[in-house]
Structure formats: C-alpha cells, structure tokens
C-alpha positions in Angstrom: 90.5 -16.4 -68.1 88.0 -19.3 -70.8 85.5 -19.0 -67.9 85.2 -15.4 -67.6 84.5 -14.0 -71.1 81.4 -17.1 -70.9 80.4 -15.8 -67.2 80.9 -11.4 -68.2 78.4 -12.2 -71.7 75.8 -13.8 -69.6 75.2 -11.3 -66.9 75.6 -8.7 -68.9 72.3 -10.6 -71.2 70.7 -11.2 -67.7 71.1 -6.9 -66.9 69.1 -6.1 -69.8 66.8 -8.8 -69.7 65.4 -7.8 -66.0 61.9 -7.7 -65.5 59.9 -5.4 -63.0 57.0 -7.1 -62.2 53.8 -5.0 -60.8 51.1 -5.9 -58.5 47.6 -6.7 -59.5 46.9 -4.1 -56.6 48.8 -1.1 -57.6 45.7 0.3 -59.4 43.3 0.4 -56.0 45.7 1.1 -53.8 44.8 4.6 -52.2 46.9 6.5 -49.9 46.3 9.2 -47.7 44.0 12.5 -49.8 40.2 12.4 -50.2 38.8 10.5 -53.4 35.3 10.3 -55.2 33.9 7.0 -56.1 34.9 7.8 -59.9 38.6 7.2 -59.0 38.0 3.9 -57.9 37.3 0.7 -60.5 33.8 1.1 -60.0 31.1 -1.5 -58.7 28.3 -1.5 -61.3 26.2 -2.7 -57.9 28.4 0.4 -55.7 29.2 -2.0 -53.4 32.9 -2.4 -52.0 35.5 -3.9 -49.6 37.7 -1.9 -48.0 41.3 -3.1 -46.2 44.5 -1.9 -45.4 47.6 -3.2 -46.7 50.5 -1.1 -44.8 52.1 -3.5 -42.3 53.2 -0.3 -40.7 50.7 1.8 -40.4 47.3 2.8 -39.3 44.0 4.3 -41.4 40.7 6.8 -40.4 38.2 6.0 -43.4 35.4 8.2 -43.6 33.0 8.5 -45.9 31.3 11.6 -46.8 27.2 12.5 -48.9 27.7 15.1 -51.7 27.4 18.3 -50.3 30.1 17.1 -47.8 28.7 17.6 -44.4 27.4 13.9 -43.0 30.0 11.4 -43.0 27.8 8.2 -44.2 30.4 5.9 -42.8 34.3 6.2 -41.1 35.8 2.9 -39.5 39.4 2.8 -38.5 41.2 0.0 -40.2 45.0 -1.6 -38.6 47.9 -2.5 -40.0 47.5 -5.5 -42.9 43.1 -5.4 -41.6 41.1 -8.1 -42.4 38.5 -6.7 -45.5 36.3 -4.7 -44.2 32.5 -4.4 -46.0 31.2 -1.1 -46.9 28.4 0.1 -47.4 26.3 0.9 -50.5 28.2 3.8 -51.9 26.2 6.9 -53.9 27.9 8.2 -56.7 28.5 10.9 -55.4 30.2 9.8 -52.3 33.7 11.0 -51.0 36.4 9.0 -49.6 38.5 10.7 -47.5 41.6 9.1 -45.7 44.0 9.9 -42.9 47.0 7.7 -41.9 50.0 6.7 -43.5 48.9 3.5 -44.8 47.9 2.2 -48.1 44.1 1.6 -48.8 43.2 -1.3 -51.4 39.5 -0.7 -51.9 37.4 -3.8 -54.3 34.7 -4.3 -56.1 32.2 -6.5 -54.2 29.2 -8.6 -55.0 26.2 -8.4 -53.7 25.2 -10.8 -51.1 
C-alpha cells in the first residue's frame, strides 16, 4: 500500500504533463489539392524544392500558369523521394498535387 500511493501520484502527474510535439515540417506539408504560391511560405526569389515525405504513396505535381492552361512543369515523386528543385515560380502560378502522398515544399536559395 505504501508503494501504491506514490506510484499513483506519479502516474497522475505524468498523465497531466504530456507534451505533444509538432514537427517543424507541418507548416509546409501539403496533401492532394490545388494551391497558389501565396499558400506557401513565400521565398523572395521564388525558388523552391519539393519532396514527397510519405513512406507509402507517390504523388504527381503539375504547375500551371495564371490562366490555368499551360503546364510549366510537372514531376512524379515516389515515396520518400529526394528533394527536387522546381523552376522559378511566378506569384500567380498554381501548384496541383495529385495522389495520396504528403508533399513538403520549402524555399531554396539561388545558386
């Protein structure tokens, strides 16, 4: 009985002090849909890298101009892909993501 009370008190204290850690990637991870460049954390030089961070599903990415008629770039990314450098984007471009994967888009520096 003497050991049970401190154990229960410790258990109760630990259950109230659980911390949920959110990964830093979450703000730039996108799922299937159509996004404008303004949805991203915009880069001053409009250069981005793109990566599929899903471990199971591939994705297809297409980038359209402001009239949504011309595909300026398209790429298919498999599960856990390496980073892929996108061409410079215009602020009015739209990014279409098709597939069940999770796409991480991050700004890159000019090289």
